C-alpha positions in Angstrom: 116.4 122.9 185.1 119.8 121.7 186.4 120.2 119.1 189.2 120.6 121.7 192.0 117.6 123.6 190.9 115.5 120.4 190.7 116.8 119.5 194.2 116.0 122.8 195.7 112.5 122.9 194.1 111.6 119.5 195.5 113.3 119.3 198.9 111.6 122.1 200.8 110.4 121.9 204.4 106.7 122.0 203.3 107.0 119.3 200.7 109.1 117.1 202.9 106.6 117.3 205.7 103.7 116.5 203.3 105.3 113.4 201.7 106.7 112.2 205.1 103.2 112.3 206.6 101.8 110.4 203.5 104.5 107.8 204.0 103.9 107.4 207.7 100.2 107.0 207.0 101.0 104.3 204.5 103.3 102.5 206.9 100.7 102.4 209.6 98.1 101.1 207.1 100.2 98.5 205.5 102.0 97.3 208.7 98.6 96.8 210.3 97.4 94.8 207.3 100.5 92.7 207.3 100.1 92.2 211.1 103.6 93.6 211.6 102.1 95.9 214.3 99.0 95.0 216.3 97.7 98.1 218.0 94.9 98.0 220.6 91.4 99.4 219.9 90.7 102.2 222.4 87.5 103.6 220.7 85.1 102.3 218.1 82.4 104.6 216.6 80.6 103.0 213.8 83.2 102.3 211.1 85.9 104.7 212.5 88.2 103.0 215.0 90.8 104.6 217.2 93.9 102.6 217.7 96.9 102.9 220.1 100.2 101.1 219.5 102.0 100.8 222.9 105.8 100.5 222.7 108.5 100.1 225.3 110.0 103.1 227.2 106.7 105.0 227.4 106.4 105.4 223.6 103.3 104.9 221.6 101.3 105.9 218.5 97.6 106.8 218.4 95.5 107.2 215.2 92.1 106.5 213.7 91.4 104.2 210.8 88.6 102.9 208.7 88.5 99.1 208.1 88.2 98.4 204.3 87.6 95.3 202.3 90.1 92.4 202.4 91.1 93.5 205.9 93.0 96.6 204.8 92.9 100.0 206.6 92.6 103.6 205.6 94.4 105.6 208.3 93.4 109.3 208.7 96.8 111.2 208.4 95.5 114.1 210.5 94.8 111.7 213.4 98.3 110.4 213.9 100.0 111.3 217.2 103.2 110.1 218.8 103.2 109.7 222.6 106.2 109.9 224.9 105.5 109.5 228.6 101.8 110.4 228.1 102.6 113.6 226.1 101.0 113.3 222.7 102.1 115.4 219.7 101.2 115.2 216.0 103.4 112.7 214.2 104.7 113.1 210.6 108.1 111.3 210.7 108.3 107.8 209.2 112.0 107.5 210.2 111.2 108.0 213.8 108.4 105.5 213.5 110.8 102.9 212.1 113.3 103.5 214.9 110.5 103.4 217.5 109.1 100.0 216.4 112.2 98.2 215.1 113.0 96.2 218.2 109.3 95.4 219.0 108.7 94.0 215.5 112.0 92.0 215.5 114.1 94.1 213.1 117.8 94.1 213.7 119.8 97.3 213.7 121.3 96.3 210.4 117.9 95.7 208.7 116.6 99.0 210.1 119.6 100.9 208.8 119.0 99.6 205.3 115.3 100.3 205.6 116.0 103.9 206.5 118.1 104.3 203.4 115.3 102.9 201.2 112.7 105.1 202.9 114.9 108.1 202.3 115.3 107.4 198.6 111.5 106.8 198.3 110.8 110.1 200.0 113.2 112.0 197.7 111.3 110.6 194.7 108.0 111.3 196.3 109.1 114.9 196.9 110.0 115.4 193.2 106.7 113.8 192.1 104.7 116.0 194.5 106.6 119.2 193.3 106.0 118.3 189.6 102.3 117.6 190.3 101.8 121.0 191.9 103.7 122.9 189.3 102.3 121.3 186.1 98.8 120.8 184.9 98.8 117.4 183.3 95.8 116.2 181.4 95.8 112.5 182.2 93.0 111.7 179.8 95.1 112.7 176.8 98.4 111.1 177.6 99.6 108.2 175.4 100.5 104.8 176.8 104.2 105.6 177.5 103.6 109.1 178.9 100.9 107.8 181.3 103.4 105.2 182.6 105.6 108.1 183.7 102.9 109.6 185.8 102.6 106.5 188.0 104.1 106.6 191.5 105.3 103.1 192.4 103.8 100.1 194.2 100.7 101.2 196.1 101.4 98.9 199.1 105.2 98.5 199.5 106.3 101.4 201.7 109.8 101.7 200.3 108.5 101.5 196.8 111.2 103.7 195.2 114.3 102.6 197.2 116.5 102.1 194.0 119.7 101.3 195.9 122.5 101.9 193.5 121.2 105.1 191.9 122.8 108.4 192.8 120.8 111.6 192.5 122.0 112.3 188.9 120.9 108.7 188.0 117.5 109.3 189.6 116.9 112.4 187.5 118.1 110.7 184.3 116.6 107.2 184.6 113.6 107.2 186.9 110.3 106.7 185.0 108.7 109.7 186.6 111.5 111.9 185.3 110.2 111.1 181.7 113.7 111.6 180.2 113.8 110.2 176.7 117.0 108.3 175.8 118.6 106.8 172.8 119.5 103.2 173.4 123.2 102.2 173.9 124.4 99.1 172.0 127.2 96.6 172.6 128.6 93.9 170.4 128.8 90.6 172.3 130.8 87.6 171.2 128.5 84.8 170.0 130.8 82.2 171.6 129.9 83.6 175.0 126.2 84.4 174.3 122.9 82.8 173.4 120.1 84.1 171.2 116.6 82.8 171.5 113.5 83.8 169.5 110.0 82.6 168.7 109.6 80.6 165.5 110.4 82.7 162.4 112.2 85.4 164.4 115.8 84.8 163.6 118.4 87.2 165.0 119.1 88.8 161.6 115.4 89.7 161.2 115.2 91.0 164.7 118.1 93.4 164.1 116.7 94.5 160.8 113.5 95.5 162.5 115.1 97.1 165.6 118.0 99.0 164.0 118.2 101.2 160.9 120.5 100.1 158.0 122.7 103.1 158.8 123.1 102.0 162.5 123.9 98.4 161.4 126.5 99.6 159.0 128.0 102.0 161.5 128.2 99.3 164.2 129.7 96.7 161.8 132.2 99.3 160.7 133.4 99.9 164.2 134.1 96.2 164.6 135.9 96.0 161.3 138.1 99.0 162.3 139.3 96.9 165.3 140.0 94.0 163.0 136.9 92.0 164.2 134.4 90.1 162.2 130.8 91.4 162.7 129.4 87.9 162.0 131.0 86.6 165.2 129.0 89.1 167.3 125.5 89.9 168.3 124.3 93.5 168.7 122.6 94.0 172.0 121.3 97.1 173.8 122.4 97.9 177.4 121.2 100.3 180.0 123.6 103.2 180.4 123.8 102.8 184.2 124.5 99.1 183.8 127.3 99.7 181.3 129.0 102.2 183.7 128.4 100.4 187.0 128.3 96.7 186.1 129.6 95.9 182.7 132.9 97.8 182.8 133.7 97.0 186.5 132.7 93.3 186.4 133.1 92.3 182.7 136.4 94.2 182.4 138.3 91.2 181.1 135.7 90.6 178.4 136.0 94.2 177.3 139.8 94.0 177.2 139.6 90.8 175.2 137.1 92.4 172.8 134.4 89.8 173.7 132.3 92.9 174.6 132.7 96.0 172.4 131.0 99.4 173.0 129.2 100.5 169.8 127.3 103.7 170.7 123.7 104.9 170.3 120.9 104.0 167.9 118.5 106.6 166.6 115.1 105.8 168.2 113.9 107.4 171.4 112.7 105.4 174.4 111.0 106.1 177.7 111.3 103.9 180.8 108.2 102.1 182.2 107.4 101.7 185.9 109.7 98.7 186.2 112.6 101.1 185.3 114.3 98.5 183.2 111.7 98.2 180.5 111.6 100.8 177.7 108.9 101.9 175.3 110.0 103.0 171.8 108.4 106.4 171.4 109.8 107.1 167.9 108.0 104.0 166.6 105.2 103.1 169.0 104.6 99.7 167.4 108.2 98.6 167.7 109.1 96.2 170.5 109.7 97.2 174.0 113.2 96.5 175.4 113.8 95.0 178.8 117.3 95.3 180.2 119.0 94.2 183.4 119.5 97.0 185.9 121.4 95.8 189.0 119.9 98.2 191.5 118.0 96.9 194.6 114.4 98.0 194.3 111.4 96.6 196.2 113.2 93.6 197.7 115.2 92.3 194.7 118.0 93.3 192.3 116.4 94.1 188.9 118.5 91.9 186.7 117.5 89.4 184.0 118.0 85.8 185.2 119.9 83.9 182.6 117.7 80.8 182.4 114.4 82.7 182.4 115.8 85.1 179.7 116.7 82.2 177.5 113.4 80.3 177.9 111.1 83.4 177.6 110.3 83.0 173.8 109.3 79.4 174.4 107.0 80.4 177.2 105.5 83.1 174.9 104.9 80.5 172.2 103.2 78.1 174.6 100.9 80.7 176.1 100.0 82.1 172.7 99.3 78.7 171.3 96.6 78.3 173.9 95.1 81.7 173.0 95.2 81.0 169.2 93.3 77.7 169.6 90.7 78.9 172.0 87.9 81.0 170.4 86.8 82.3 173.8 90.2 84.0 174.4 91.0 85.0 170.9 87.6 86.0 169.5 85.2 86.6 172.3 87.6 88.3 174.8 90.0 89.4 172.1 92.7 89.2 174.8 96.1 90.7 173.9 99.3 88.9 175.0 102.3 91.0 174.3 104.9 88.3 174.2 108.6 88.3 175.0 109.6 87.1 171.5 113.4 87.3 171.5 116.2 87.4 174.0 120.0 87.7 174.2 122.1 86.6 177.1 125.8 87.0 177.8 127.3 84.5 180.2 130.1 85.8 182.5 133.0 83.5 182.1 133.6 83.0 185.8 130.3 83.5 187.5 128.7 80.9 185.3 131.1 78.4 186.8 130.3 79.4 190.4 127.0 77.7 191.2 126.9 79.2 194.7 127.3 82.8 193.5 124.4 85.2 194.6 121.6 85.4 192.1 122.4 89.0 191.1 125.7 87.9 189.6 123.9 85.6 187.2 121.6 88.2 185.6 123.8 91.1 184.8 123.9 91.2 181.0 121.1 90.3 178.6 118.1 91.7 176.8 114.4 90.8 176.2 112.3 92.1 173.4 108.6 92.3 174.1 105.9 93.1 171.7 104.2 96.5 171.9 100.6 96.4 172.8 100.1 99.2 170.2 101.0 96.6 167.5 97.7 94.9 168.4 95.3 97.7 169.1 92.8 99.4 166.7 93.1 103.1 166.0 90.0 103.9 168.2 91.4 101.9 171.2 93.6 103.3 173.9 95.8 101.1 176.1 96.6 102.2 179.7 98.3 100.5 182.6 95.8 99.1 185.0 97.6 100.8 187.8 96.6 104.2 186.4 92.9 103.7 187.4 93.8 104.5 191.1 96.3 107.2 190.3 95.5 110.6 191.9 96.0 113.9 190.2 97.3 117.0 192.0 93.9 117.6 193.6 93.7 114.0 194.9 91.1 113.0 192.2 91.4 109.4 190.8 91.8 108.9 187.1 89.0 106.3 187.2 86.5 109.0 188.1 87.7 111.1 185.1 87.2 108.1 182.8 83.7 107.4 184.1 82.7 111.1 183.7 83.6 111.2 180.0 82.4 107.6 179.3 78.7 108.4 179.7 78.3 105.4 182.1 77.5 105.3 185.7 80.3 104.3 188.0 78.6 100.9 188.7 78.2 100.2 185.0 81.7 101.2 184.3 83.0 98.9 187.0 80.9 96.1 185.7 82.6 96.6 182.3 86.0 96.6 184.0 85.5 93.3 185.9 83.9 91.6 182.9 86.8 92.7 180.8 89.7 91.7 183.1 88.5 88.6 184.9 87.0 86.2 182.3 90.2 85.6 180.3 92.4 85.2 183.4 90.0 82.8 185.1 89.5 80.9 181.8 93.3 80.4 181.6 93.3 79.2 185.2 90.3 76.9 185.2 90.7 75.5 181.6 94.5 75.2 181.4 95.9 75.6 184.9 97.8 78.6 183.8 98.4 81.3 186.4 99.4 84.9 185.7 100.7 87.6 188.1 98.2 90.3 186.9 99.3 93.2 189.1 98.6 96.7 187.9 102.0 97.4 186.4 102.0 94.2 184.2 98.3 94.4 183.2 97.2 96.6 180.4 93.6 97.7 180.0 92.4 98.6 176.6 89.8 101.4 176.5 87.3 102.3 173.8 85.4 105.5 174.2 87.0 105.6 177.7 85.2 102.3 178.5 87.0 99.0 179.3 87.0 97.0 176.1 89.6 94.2 176.4 
């Protein structure tokens, strides 16, 4: 399917109305939770409450919602109406809602304009996801770790969760994780005098490259440097995201390219798929090989997705520290059998001028680098299946959650399955916190649940 065919299949009036209503429903739910909007209660029947948001100039929104745990809300999409001078009509338009509330909630015109752009990109992605869901019968229970990642649909709470400012439509189709387009990694040679390599103990650069690249690729890359009269020993080999090469490295590191401090080498053989973060890639040719995390200077869910220089360089030391706790604590290593896929190696290239400009915006200090993270599959047993924790609340084309499918084939009741889940996830995290004062950010994208016989194991 070419780009226009994909566009025409996804952007239809019916699909656009469906995904727009879903997004408007989410905006009402999340903006109430965040207390961005504070609608009045106009009716309360048991646990179903009718709300009305009154806005200036005779505008308003009316809807019903169910109060959930942790003060969150489940808004009924069929109940949403927009009022204008006491005339109420069904509402499906998230853009109109943003325009209607922006002054009341204190958003400037500039902020609102940027928000509309991020909402549009999000809806375009949602439309493509919806169209694929309806046209393909995907067996979620039999997808591998990397393939299941590509079925996820972005942050469950952030309303502009696929804003991806910087991507064009062709970039979206090629690089978005839900597109599931396998790629071969692009490599650069970067001058050692401008770069820094850091690895855990016993992981020298030479060993890393031997394990990441074939001998043929190493020979080919070295030969390209020698053809230019350059010494391979004076360079590191480093992967780069194709979008980053075209949009950031060439335009911003042009002098370094001209001076042959950065040299384009071409592709390696292995195939990779992007994970939910877009900038982290799973090796699908060799599933136990390390994941590759690359800077991608697009704006997505509030920040540019680069790799900060200092954090990139310190990552292997952090990995060694966290793993040393694990190795010396039998509760974590033997009883919980917790897996910690570490960031074991990093490369960072320092831009000659931005590194001298301390006041430069952060995105100019995280443009070119790489992290290598261990694959969870290098730690799991053959009868274990790792899945992203976010997948548990993922809905199939019929609106059925994956967690229900797992419970059905596990032989457990839902209550017993959830007991296993909580007793698997919480003890090691709480132990790290209470025993060592170490805090993780265990959101669904970054947390991997290992299943055994479709039951939470570790």
